[in-house]
PQR file with spaces between the fields and no chain letter, atoms N, CA, C, O and H, PARSE charges and radii, in Angstrom:
ATOM       1  N    MET     1      -8.458   61.438    4.042 -0.4000 1.5000
ATOM       2  CA   MET     1      -9.585   60.579    4.341 -0.0000 2.0000
ATOM       3  C    MET     1     -10.864   61.068    3.636  0.5500 1.7000
ATOM       4  O    MET     1     -11.609   60.278    3.055 -0.5500 1.4000
ATOM       5  N    GLU     2     -11.095   62.385    3.702 -0.4000 1.5000
ATOM       6  CA   GLU     2     -12.297   62.939    3.074 -0.0000 2.0000
ATOM       7  C    GLU     2     -12.258   62.765    1.565  0.5500 1.7000
ATOM       8  O    GLU     2     -13.285   62.502    0.940 -0.5500 1.4000
ATOM       9  H    GLU     2     -10.490   63.026    4.173  0.4000 1.0000
ATOM      10  N    GLN     3     -11.086   62.911    0.986 -0.4000 1.5000
ATOM      11  CA   GLN     3     -10.964   62.749   -0.460 -0.0000 2.0000
ATOM      12  C    GLN     3     -11.225   61.305   -0.871  0.5500 1.7000
ATOM      13  O    GLN     3     -11.809   61.053   -1.925 -0.5500 1.4000
ATOM      14  H    GLN     3     -10.252   63.125    1.495  0.4000 1.0000
ATOM      15  N    LEU     4     -10.798   60.368   -0.050 -0.4000 1.5000
ATOM      16  CA   LEU     4     -11.032   58.954   -0.340 -0.0000 2.0000
ATOM      17  C    LEU     4     -12.528   58.630   -0.280  0.5500 1.7000
ATOM      18  O    LEU     4     -13.043   57.907   -1.133 -0.5500 1.4000
ATOM      19  H    LEU     4     -10.324   60.572    0.806  0.4000 1.0000
ATOM      20  N    VAL     5     -13.208   59.157    0.710 -0.4000 1.5000
ATOM      21  CA   VAL     5     -14.655   58.944    0.827 -0.0000 2.0000
ATOM      22  C    VAL     5     -15.375   59.590   -0.353  0.5500 1.7000
ATOM      23  O    VAL     5     -16.284   58.994   -0.932 -0.5500 1.4000
ATOM      24  H    VAL     5     -12.790   59.744    1.402  0.4000 1.0000
ATOM      25  N    GLY     6     -14.970   60.803   -0.709 -0.4000 1.5000
ATOM      26  CA   GLY     6     -15.580   61.478   -1.850 -0.0000 2.0000
ATOM      27  C    GLY     6     -15.351   60.732   -3.156  0.5500 1.7000
ATOM      28  O    GLY     6     -16.266   60.595   -3.968 -0.5500 1.4000
ATOM      29  H    GLY     6     -14.232   61.287   -0.240  0.4000 1.0000
ATOM      30  N    ALA     7     -14.137   60.253   -3.357 -0.4000 1.5000
ATOM      31  CA   ALA     7     -13.824   59.502   -4.575 -0.0000 2.0000
ATOM      32  C    ALA     7     -14.608   58.195   -4.627  0.5500 1.7000
ATOM      33  O    ALA     7     -15.057   57.782   -5.696 -0.5500 1.4000
ATOM      34  H    ALA     7     -13.393   60.364   -2.697  0.4000 1.0000
ATOM      35  N    THR     8     -14.770   57.550   -3.487 -0.4000 1.5000
ATOM      36  CA   THR     8     -15.540   56.306   -3.436 -0.0000 2.0000
ATOM      37  C    THR     8     -17.004   56.558   -3.766  0.5500 1.7000
ATOM      38  O    THR     8     -17.608   55.802   -4.528 -0.5500 1.4000
ATOM      39  H    THR     8     -14.405   57.886   -2.619  0.4000 1.0000
ATOM      40  N    LEU     9     -17.582   57.619   -3.198 -0.4000 1.5000
ATOM      41  CA   LEU     9     -18.979   57.952   -3.491 -0.0000 2.0000
ATOM      42  C    LEU     9     -19.176   58.300   -4.956  0.5500 1.7000
ATOM      43  O    LEU     9     -20.162   57.883   -5.564 -0.5500 1.4000
ATOM      44  H    LEU     9     -17.091   58.233   -2.580  0.4000 1.0000
ATOM      45  N    MET    10     -18.260   59.053   -5.524 -0.4000 1.5000
ATOM      46  CA   MET    10     -18.350   59.403   -6.941 -0.0000 2.0000
ATOM      47  C    MET    10     -18.239   58.159   -7.819  0.5500 1.7000
ATOM      48  O    MET    10     -18.966   58.026   -8.804 -0.5500 1.4000
ATOM      49  H    MET    10     -17.459   59.392   -5.030  0.4000 1.0000
ATOM      50  N    THR    11     -17.342   57.259   -7.468 -0.4000 1.5000
ATOM      51  CA   THR    11     -17.182   56.025   -8.232 -0.0000 2.0000
ATOM      52  C    THR    11     -18.446   55.176   -8.170  0.5500 1.7000
ATOM      53  O    THR    11     -18.888   54.640   -9.187 -0.5500 1.4000
ATOM      54  H    THR    11     -16.752   57.368   -6.667  0.4000 1.0000
ATOM      55  N    LEU    12     -19.023   55.053   -6.988 -0.4000 1.5000
ATOM      56  CA   LEU    12     -20.259   54.290   -6.847 -0.0000 2.0000
ATOM      57  C    LEU    12     -21.406   54.932   -7.614  0.5500 1.7000
ATOM      58  O    LEU    12     -22.202   54.230   -8.237 -0.5500 1.4000
ATOM      59  H    LEU    12     -18.664   55.488   -6.162  0.4000 1.0000
ATOM      60  N    ALA    13     -21.500   56.259   -7.576 -0.4000 1.5000
ATOM      61  CA   ALA    13     -22.559   56.947   -8.310 -0.0000 2.0000
ATOM      62  C    ALA    13     -22.384   56.758   -9.811  0.5500 1.7000
ATOM      63  O    ALA    13     -23.357   56.488  -10.516 -0.5500 1.4000
ATOM      64  H    ALA    13     -20.853   56.830   -7.069  0.4000 1.0000
ATOM      65  N    LEU    14     -21.172   56.892  -10.305 -0.4000 1.5000
ATOM      66  CA   LEU    14     -20.927   56.705  -11.738 -0.0000 2.0000
ATOM      67  C    LEU    14     -21.174   55.259  -12.157  0.5500 1.7000
ATOM      68  O    LEU    14     -21.702   55.009  -13.240 -0.5500 1.4000
ATOM      69  H    LEU    14     -20.381   57.111   -9.732  0.4000 1.0000
ATOM      70  N    LEU    15     -20.803   54.322  -11.320 -0.4000 1.5000
ATOM      71  CA   LEU    15     -21.058   52.917  -11.613 -0.0000 2.0000
ATOM      72  C    LEU    15     -22.553   52.636  -11.665  0.5500 1.7000
ATOM      73  O    LEU    15     -23.020   51.886  -12.522 -0.5500 1.4000
ATOM      74  H    LEU    15     -20.374   54.525  -10.440  0.4000 1.0000
ATOM      75  N    ASP    16     -23.301   53.235  -10.750 -0.4000 1.5000
ATOM      76  CA   ASP    16     -24.748   53.053  -10.746 -0.0000 2.0000
ATOM      77  C    ASP    16     -25.376   53.635  -12.005  0.5500 1.7000
ATOM      78  O    ASP    16     -26.247   53.004  -12.604 -0.5500 1.4000
ATOM      79  H    ASP    16     -22.922   53.844  -10.053  0.4000 1.0000
ATOM      80  N    VAL    17     -24.952   54.820  -12.414 -0.4000 1.5000
ATOM      81  CA   VAL    17     -25.471   55.425  -13.638 -0.0000 2.0000
ATOM      82  C    VAL    17     -25.110   54.552  -14.843  0.5500 1.7000
ATOM      83  O    VAL    17     -25.951   54.302  -15.706 -0.5500 1.4000
ATOM      84  H    VAL    17     -24.245   55.333  -11.927  0.4000 1.0000
ATOM      85  N    PHE    18     -23.884   54.100  -14.896 -0.4000 1.5000
ATOM      86  CA   PHE    18     -23.431   53.254  -15.997 -0.0000 2.0000
ATOM      87  C    PHE    18     -24.264   51.972  -16.088  0.5500 1.7000
ATOM      88  O    PHE    18     -24.740   51.614  -17.165 -0.5500 1.4000
ATOM      89  H    PHE    18     -23.201   54.303  -14.195  0.4000 1.0000
ATOM      90  N    LEU    19     -24.434   51.293  -14.970 -0.4000 1.5000
ATOM      91  CA   LEU    19     -25.195   50.045  -14.975 -0.0000 2.0000
ATOM      92  C    LEU    19     -26.677   50.278  -15.259  0.5500 1.7000
ATOM      93  O    LEU    19     -27.311   49.481  -15.951 -0.5500 1.4000
ATOM      94  H    LEU    19     -24.047   51.585  -14.095  0.4000 1.0000
ATOM      95  N    THR    20     -27.227   51.365  -14.731 -0.4000 1.5000
ATOM      96  CA   THR    20     -28.642   51.648  -14.939 -0.0000 2.0000
ATOM      97  C    THR    20     -28.927   52.015  -16.386  0.5500 1.7000
ATOM      98  O    THR    20     -29.935   51.580  -16.943 -0.5500 1.4000
ATOM      99  H    THR    20     -26.712   52.012  -14.169  0.4000 1.0000
ATOM     100  N    VAL    21     -28.067   52.801  -17.000 -0.4000 1.5000
ATOM     101  CA   VAL    21     -28.311   53.259  -18.362 -0.0000 2.0000
ATOM     102  C    VAL    21     -27.988   52.171  -19.382  0.5500 1.7000
ATOM     103  O    VAL    21     -28.778   51.926  -20.293 -0.5500 1.4000
ATOM     104  H    VAL    21     -27.248   53.155  -16.548  0.4000 1.0000
ATOM     105  N    LEU    22     -26.859   51.529  -19.243 -0.4000 1.5000
ATOM     106  CA   LEU    22     -26.449   50.569  -20.262 -0.0000 2.0000
ATOM     107  C    LEU    22     -27.106   49.195  -20.112  0.5500 1.7000
ATOM     108  O    LEU    22     -27.265   48.467  -21.092 -0.5500 1.4000
ATOM     109  H    LEU    22     -26.217   51.728  -18.502  0.4000 1.0000
ATOM     110  N    TYR    23     -27.478   48.854  -18.907 -0.4000 1.5000
ATOM     111  CA   TYR    23     -28.117   47.556  -18.675 -0.0000 2.0000
ATOM     112  C    TYR    23     -29.471   47.766  -18.007  0.5500 1.7000
ATOM     113  O    TYR    23     -29.762   47.159  -16.976 -0.5500 1.4000
ATOM     114  H    TYR    23     -27.349   49.445  -18.111  0.4000 1.0000
ATOM     115  N    ALA    24     -30.290   48.622  -18.591 -0.4000 1.5000
ATOM     116  CA   ALA    24     -31.548   49.033  -17.958 -0.0000 2.0000
ATOM     117  C    ALA    24     -32.511   47.864  -17.760  0.5500 1.7000
ATOM     118  O    ALA    24     -33.157   47.764  -16.718 -0.5500 1.4000
ATOM     119  H    ALA    24     -30.053   49.116  -19.428  0.4000 1.0000
ATOM     120  N    ARG    25     -32.606   47.002  -18.730 -0.4000 1.5000
ATOM     121  CA   ARG    25     -33.575   45.899  -18.613 -0.0000 2.0000
ATOM     122  C    ARG    25     -33.114   44.807  -17.667  0.5500 1.7000
ATOM     123  O    ARG    25     -33.924   44.003  -17.207 -0.5500 1.4000
ATOM     124  H    ARG    25     -32.081   47.084  -19.577  0.4000 1.0000
ATOM     125  N    ALA    26     -31.849   44.769  -17.377 -0.4000 1.5000
ATOM     126  CA   ALA    26     -31.333   43.744  -16.474 -0.0000 2.0000
ATOM     127  C    ALA    26     -31.535   44.128  -15.014  0.5500 1.7000
ATOM     128  O    ALA    26     -31.444   43.269  -14.137 -0.5500 1.4000
ATOM     129  H    ALA    26     -31.191   45.422  -17.751  0.4000 1.0000
ATOM     130  N    GLY    27     -31.808   45.400  -14.737 -0.4000 1.5000
ATOM     131  CA   GLY    27     -32.020   45.846  -13.360 -0.0000 2.0000
ATOM     132  C    GLY    27     -30.769   45.743  -12.514  0.5500 1.7000
ATOM     133  O    GLY    27     -30.829   45.325  -11.358 -0.5500 1.4000
ATOM     134  H    GLY    27     -31.882   46.098  -15.449  0.4000 1.0000
ATOM     135  N    THR    28     -29.623   46.125  -13.089 -0.4000 1.5000
ATOM     136  CA   THR    28     -28.359   45.926  -12.392 -0.0000 2.0000
ATOM     137  C    THR    28     -27.868   47.154  -11.650  0.5500 1.7000
ATOM     138  O    THR    28     -26.750   47.139  -11.135 -0.5500 1.4000
ATOM     139  H    THR    28     -29.574   46.465  -14.028  0.4000 1.0000
ATOM     140  N    GLY    29     -28.655   48.215  -11.573 -0.4000 1.5000
ATOM     141  CA   GLY    29     -28.215   49.408  -10.856 -0.0000 2.0000
ATOM     142  C    GLY    29     -27.996   49.116   -9.381  0.5500 1.7000
ATOM     143  O    GLY    29     -28.707   48.304   -8.787 -0.5500 1.4000
ATOM     144  H    GLY    29     -29.563   48.227  -11.991  0.4000 1.0000
ATOM     145  N    ILE    30     -27.018   49.775   -8.798 -0.4000 1.5000
ATOM     146  CA   ILE    30     -26.688   49.542   -7.395 -0.0000 2.0000
ATOM     147  C    ILE    30     -27.694   50.230   -6.478  0.5500 1.7000
ATOM     148  O    ILE    30     -28.205   49.618   -5.541 -0.5500 1.4000
ATOM     149  H    ILE    30     -26.440   50.434   -9.280  0.4000 1.0000
ATOM     150  N    PHE    31     -27.975   51.503   -6.752 -0.4000 1.5000
ATOM     151  CA   PHE    31     -28.843   52.294   -5.881 -0.0000 2.0000
ATOM     152  C    PHE    31     -30.160   52.696   -6.528  0.5500 1.7000
ATOM     153  O    PHE    31     -31.117   53.006   -5.818 -0.5500 1.4000
ATOM     154  H    PHE    31     -27.559   52.000   -7.513  0.4000 1.0000
ATOM     155  N    ALA    32     -30.235   52.700   -7.833 -0.4000 1.5000
ATOM     156  CA   ALA    32     -31.370   53.298   -8.532 -0.0000 2.0000
ATOM     157  C    ALA    32     -32.703   52.681   -8.130  0.5500 1.7000
ATOM     158  O    ALA    32     -33.664   53.411   -7.891 -0.5500 1.4000
ATOM     159  H    ALA    32     -29.457   52.448   -8.409  0.4000 1.0000
ATOM     160  N    ARG    33     -32.783   51.390   -8.050 -0.4000 1.5000
ATOM     161  CA   ARG    33     -34.051   50.749   -7.699 -0.0000 2.0000
ATOM     162  C    ARG    33     -34.474   51.079   -6.276  0.5500 1.7000
ATOM     163  O    ARG    33     -35.645   51.362   -6.023 -0.5500 1.4000
ATOM     164  H    ARG    33     -32.002   50.797   -8.244  0.4000 1.0000
ATOM     165  N    ARG    34     -33.537   51.043   -5.355 -0.4000 1.5000
ATOM     166  CA   ARG    34     -33.872   51.345   -3.963 -0.0000 2.0000
ATOM     167  C    ARG    34     -34.316   52.798   -3.806  0.5500 1.7000
ATOM     168  O    ARG    34     -35.292   53.092   -3.117 -0.5500 1.4000
ATOM     169  H    ARG    34     -32.585   50.813   -5.560  0.4000 1.0000
ATOM     170  N    VAL    35     -33.582   53.699   -4.459 -0.4000 1.5000
ATOM     171  CA   VAL    35     -33.923   55.119   -4.366 -0.0000 2.0000
ATOM     172  C    VAL    35     -35.298   55.380   -4.971  0.5500 1.7000
ATOM     173  O    VAL    35     -36.086   56.142   -4.411 -0.5500 1.4000
ATOM     174  H    VAL    35     -32.789   53.459   -5.019  0.4000 1.0000
ATOM     175  N    SER    36     -35.589   54.763   -6.098 -0.4000 1.5000
ATOM     176  CA   SER    36     -36.899   54.994   -6.720 -0.0000 2.0000
ATOM     177  C    SER    36     -38.030   54.438   -5.856  0.5500 1.7000
ATOM     178  O    SER    36     -39.100   55.042   -5.787 -0.5500 1.4000
ATOM     179  H    SER    36     -34.949   54.144   -6.553  0.4000 1.0000
ATOM     180  N    HIS    37     -37.816   53.305   -5.199 -0.4000 1.5000
ATOM     181  CA   HIS    37     -38.846   52.759   -4.311 -0.0000 2.0000
ATOM     182  C    HIS    37     -39.075   53.669   -3.107  0.5500 1.7000
ATOM     183  O    HIS    37     -40.216   53.900   -2.707 -0.5500 1.4000
ATOM     184  H    HIS    37     -36.947   52.814   -5.254  0.4000 1.0000
ATOM     185  N    VAL    38     -38.001   54.178   -2.537 -0.4000 1.5000
ATOM     186  CA   VAL    38     -38.131   55.070   -1.385 -0.0000 2.0000
ATOM     187  C    VAL    38     -38.827   56.363   -1.790  0.5500 1.7000
ATOM     188  O    VAL    38     -39.700   56.846   -1.069 -0.5500 1.4000
ATOM     189  H    VAL    38     -37.074   53.990   -2.861  0.4000 1.0000
ATOM     190  N    LEU    39     -38.451   56.931   -2.936 -0.4000 1.5000
ATOM     191  CA   LEU    39     -39.095   58.159   -3.399 -0.0000 2.0000
ATOM     192  C    LEU    39     -40.579   57.945   -3.695  0.5500 1.7000
ATOM     193  O    LEU    39     -41.405   58.800   -3.375 -0.5500 1.4000
ATOM     194  H    LEU    39     -37.742   56.539   -3.522  0.4000 1.0000
ATOM     195  N    TRP    40     -40.914   56.823   -4.295 -0.4000 1.5000
ATOM     196  CA   TRP    40     -42.320   56.536   -4.574 -0.0000 2.0000
ATOM     197  C    TRP    40     -43.108   56.423   -3.273  0.5500 1.7000
ATOM     198  O    TRP    40     -44.227   56.927   -3.180 -0.5500 1.4000
ATOM     199  H    TRP    40     -40.243   56.129   -4.554  0.4000 1.0000
ATOM     200  N    TRP    41     -42.535   55.766   -2.273 -0.4000 1.5000
ATOM     201  CA   TRP    41     -43.186   55.624   -0.974 -0.0000 2.0000
ATOM     202  C    TRP    41     -43.406   56.995   -0.339  0.5500 1.7000
ATOM     203  O    TRP    41     -44.481   57.270    0.194 -0.5500 1.4000
ATOM     204  H    TRP    41     -41.626   55.356   -2.349  0.4000 1.0000
ATOM     205  N    VAL    42     -42.385   57.856   -0.396 -0.4000 1.5000
ATOM     206  CA   VAL    42     -42.489   59.194    0.183 -0.0000 2.0000
ATOM     207  C    VAL    42     -43.582   59.999   -0.521  0.5500 1.7000
ATOM     208  O    VAL    42     -44.420   60.612    0.139 -0.5500 1.4000
ATOM     209  H    VAL    42     -41.512   57.633   -0.829  0.4000 1.0000
ATOM     210  N    PHE    43     -43.577   60.000   -1.854 -0.4000 1.5000
ATOM     211  CA   PHE    43     -44.587   60.763   -2.583 -0.0000 2.0000
ATOM     212  C    PHE    43     -45.991   60.217   -2.349  0.5500 1.7000
ATOM     213  O    PHE    43     -46.948   60.988   -2.269 -0.5500 1.4000
ATOM     214  H    PHE    43     -42.895   59.502   -2.391  0.4000 1.0000
ATOM     215  N    ARG    44     -46.124   58.906   -2.240 -0.4000 1.5000
ATOM     216  CA   ARG    44     -47.435   58.324   -1.995 -0.0000 2.0000
ATOM     217  C    ARG    44     -47.979   58.775   -0.642  0.5500 1.7000
ATOM     218  O    ARG    44     -49.154   59.123   -0.526 -0.5500 1.4000
ATOM     219  H    ARG    44     -45.347   58.280   -2.305  0.4000 1.0000
ATOM     220  N    HIS    45     -47.122   58.768    0.381 -0.4000 1.5000
ATOM     221  CA   HIS    45     -47.578   59.170    1.704 -0.0000 2.0000
ATOM     222  C    HIS    45     -47.807   60.682    1.796  0.5500 1.7000
ATOM     223  O    HIS    45     -48.696   61.134    2.518 -0.5500 1.4000
ATOM     224  H    HIS    45     -46.167   58.485    0.287  0.4000 1.0000
ATOM     225  N    LEU    46     -47.009   61.456    1.068 -0.4000 1.5000
ATOM     226  CA   LEU    46     -47.253   62.904    1.054 -0.0000 2.0000
ATOM     227  C    LEU    46     -48.577   63.234    0.382  0.5500 1.7000
ATOM     228  O    LEU    46     -49.280   64.150    0.811 -0.5500 1.4000
ATOM     229  H    LEU    46     -46.287   61.088    0.481  0.4000 1.0000
ATOM     230  N    SER    47     -48.920   62.503   -0.659 -0.4000 1.5000
ATOM     231  CA   SER    47     -50.199   62.765   -1.317 -0.0000 2.0000
ATOM     232  C    SER    47     -51.366   62.370   -0.414  0.5500 1.7000
ATOM     233  O    SER    47     -52.418   63.010   -0.434 -0.5500 1.4000
ATOM     234  H    SER    47     -48.349   61.760   -1.007  0.4000 1.0000
ATOM     235  N    ARG    48     -51.178   61.324    0.368 -0.4000 1.5000
ATOM     236  CA   ARG    48     -52.247   60.947    1.312 -0.0000 2.0000
ATOM     237  C    ARG    48     -52.395   61.985    2.411  0.5500 1.7000
ATOM     238  O    ARG    48     -53.511   62.287    2.833 -0.5500 1.4000
ATOM     239  H    ARG    48     -50.324   60.804    0.384  0.4000 1.0000
ATOM     240  N    LEU    49     -51.267   62.538    2.881 -0.4000 1.5000
ATOM     241  CA   LEU    49     -51.334   63.577    3.909 -0.0000 2.0000
ATOM     242  C    LEU    49     -51.980   64.853    3.372  0.5500 1.7000
ATOM     243  O    LEU    49     -52.647   65.578    4.111 -0.5500 1.4000
ATOM     244  H    LEU    49     -50.361   62.292    2.538  0.4000 1.0000
ATOM     245  N    ALA    50     -51.779   65.119    2.095 -0.4000 1.5000
ATOM     246  CA   ALA    50     -52.364   66.314    1.485 -0.0000 2.0000
ATOM     247  C    ALA    50     -53.852   66.138    1.223  0.5500 1.7000
ATOM     248  O    ALA    50     -54.545   67.106    0.909 -0.5500 1.4000
ATOM     249  H    ALA    50     -51.238   64.531    1.495  0.4000 1.0000
ATOM     250  N    GLY    51     -54.346   64.919    1.349 -0.4000 1.5000
ATOM     251  CA   GLY    51     -55.767   64.680    1.167 -0.0000 2.0000
ATOM     252  C    GLY    51     -56.181   64.535   -0.278  0.5500 1.7000
ATOM     253  O    GLY    51     -57.338   64.774   -0.624 -0.5500 1.4000
ATOM     254  H    GLY    51     -53.783   64.132    1.604  0.4000 1.0000
ATOM     255  N    SER    52     -55.270   64.155   -1.103 -0.4000 1.5000
ATOM     256  CA   SER    52     -55.588   63.999   -2.516 -0.0000 2.0000
ATOM     257  C    SER    52     -56.356   62.694   -2.717  0.5500 1.7000
ATOM     258  O    SER    52     -55.838   61.608   -2.455 -0.5500 1.4000
ATOM     259  H    SER    52     -54.330   63.961   -0.821  0.4000 1.0000
ATOM     260  N    SER    53     -57.585   62.816   -3.179 -0.4000 1.5000
ATOM     261  CA   SER    53     -58.398   61.615   -3.347 -0.0000 2.0000
ATOM     262  C    SER    53     -58.334   61.056   -4.765  0.5500 1.7000
ATOM     263  O    SER    53     -58.715   59.907   -4.989 -0.5500 1.4000
ATOM     264  H    SER    53     -58.006   63.698   -3.391  0.4000 1.0000
ATOM     265  N    ASN    54     -57.864   61.842   -5.719 -0.4000 1.5000
ATOM     266  CA   ASN    54     -57.866   61.360   -7.091 -0.0000 2.0000
ATOM     267  C    ASN    54     -56.472   60.974   -7.592  0.5500 1.7000
ATOM     268  O    ASN    54     -56.258   60.823   -8.795 -0.5500 1.4000
ATOM     269  H    ASN    54     -57.555   62.776   -5.537  0.4000 1.0000
ATOM     270  N    LYS    55     -55.563   60.823   -6.695 -0.4000 1.5000
ATOM     271  CA   LYS    55     -54.204   60.370   -7.007 -0.0000 2.0000
ATOM     272  C    LYS    55     -53.452   61.322   -7.930  0.5500 1.7000
ATOM     273  O    LYS    55     -52.482   60.916   -8.570 -0.5500 1.4000
ATOM     274  H    LYS    55     -55.737   60.946   -5.718  0.4000 1.0000
ATOM     275  N    SER    56     -53.876   62.569   -8.009 -0.4000 1.5000
ATOM     276  CA   SER    56     -53.201   63.511   -8.907 -0.0000 2.0000
ATOM     277  C    SER    56     -51.796   63.841   -8.419  0.5500 1.7000
ATOM     278  O    SER    56     -50.894   64.066   -9.227 -0.5500 1.4000
ATOM     279  H    SER    56     -54.664   62.899   -7.489  0.4000 1.0000
ATOM     280  N    GLN    57     -51.607   63.870   -7.113 -0.4000 1.5000
ATOM     281  CA   GLN    57     -50.272   64.143   -6.591 -0.0000 2.0000
ATOM     282  C    GLN    57     -49.307   63.023   -6.956  0.5500 1.7000
ATOM     283  O    GLN    57     -48.151   63.287   -7.289 -0.5500 1.4000
ATOM     284  H    GLN    57     -52.339   63.687   -6.457  0.4000 1.0000
ATOM     285  N    GLU    58     -49.763   61.792   -6.898 -0.4000 1.5000
ATOM     286  CA   GLU    58     -48.902   60.666   -7.253 -0.0000 2.0000
ATOM     287  C    GLU    58     -48.538   60.706   -8.726  0.5500 1.7000
ATOM     288  O    GLU    58     -47.396   60.415   -9.084 -0.5500 1.4000
ATOM     289  H    GLU    58     -50.702   61.578   -6.628  0.4000 1.0000
ATOM     290  N    SER    59     -49.475   61.058   -9.581 -0.4000 1.5000
ATOM     291  CA   SER    59     -49.174   61.101  -11.002 -0.0000 2.0000
ATOM     292  C    SER    59     -48.201   62.235  -11.337  0.5500 1.7000
ATOM     293  O    SER    59     -47.419   62.108  -12.279 -0.5500 1.4000
ATOM     294  H    SER    59     -50.403   61.294   -9.291  0.4000 1.0000
ATOM     295  N    ARG    60     -48.234   63.316  -10.601 -0.4000 1.5000
ATOM     296  CA   ARG    60     -47.304   64.410  -10.823 -0.0000 2.0000
ATOM     297  C    ARG    60     -45.904   64.097  -10.305  0.5500 1.7000
ATOM     298  O    ARG    60     -44.927   64.682  -10.774 -0.5500 1.4000
ATOM     299  H    ARG    60     -48.869   63.419   -9.836  0.4000 1.0000
ATOM     300  N    SER    61     -45.797   63.191   -9.352 -0.4000 1.5000
ATOM     301  CA   SER    61     -44.493   62.889   -8.772 -0.0000 2.0000
ATOM     302  C    SER    61     -43.689   61.906   -9.620  0.5500 1.7000
ATOM     303  O    SER    61     -42.505   61.702   -9.353 -0.5500 1.4000
ATOM     304  H    SER    61     -46.590   62.716   -8.971  0.4000 1.0000
ATOM     305  N    GLY    62     -44.287   61.306  -10.612 -0.4000 1.5000
ATOM     306  CA   GLY    62     -43.596   60.316  -11.437 -0.0000 2.0000
ATOM     307  C    GLY    62     -42.378   60.868  -12.151  0.5500 1.7000
ATOM     308  O    GLY    62     -41.396   60.149  -12.335 -0.5500 1.4000
ATOM     309  H    GLY    62     -45.249   61.472  -10.829  0.4000 1.0000
ATOM     310  N    ARG    63     -42.418   62.118  -12.553 -0.4000 1.5000
ATOM     311  CA   ARG    63     -41.281   62.687  -13.264 -0.0000 2.0000
ATOM     312  C    ARG    63     -40.063   62.854  -12.369  0.5500 1.7000
ATOM     313  O    ARG    63     -38.948   62.998  -12.871 -0.5500 1.4000
ATOM     314  H    ARG    63     -43.216   62.702  -12.403  0.4000 1.0000
ATOM     315  N    ASN    64     -40.252   62.836  -11.061 -0.4000 1.5000
ATOM     316  CA   ASN    64     -39.130   62.941  -10.142 -0.0000 2.0000
ATOM     317  C    ASN    64     -38.405   61.619   -9.960  0.5500 1.7000
ATOM     318  O    ASN    64     -37.277   61.583   -9.466 -0.5500 1.4000
ATOM     319  H    ASN    64     -41.158   62.719  -10.654  0.4000 1.0000
ATOM     320  N    LEU    65     -39.046   60.551  -10.354 -0.4000 1.5000
ATOM     321  CA   LEU    65     -38.411   59.255  -10.206 -0.0000 2.0000
ATOM     322  C    LEU    65     -37.539   59.012  -11.399  0.5500 1.7000
ATOM     323  O    LEU    65     -36.896   57.967  -11.492 -0.5500 1.4000
ATOM     324  H    LEU    65     -39.961   60.581  -10.756  0.4000 1.0000
């Protein structure tokens, strides 16, 4: 059972990478868009909690997306 779940997750991850890289302009990635939106939201709120007024924390977090 664990091997089946692991194989399924690996297949989905590889499919997402394949679709994101080869069809980047079409926006066909399975998880990439959702993950990037969630990460951007997290970094934006962390920068607000840190008290950054010049958005420098947000600009530094872009490379993580």
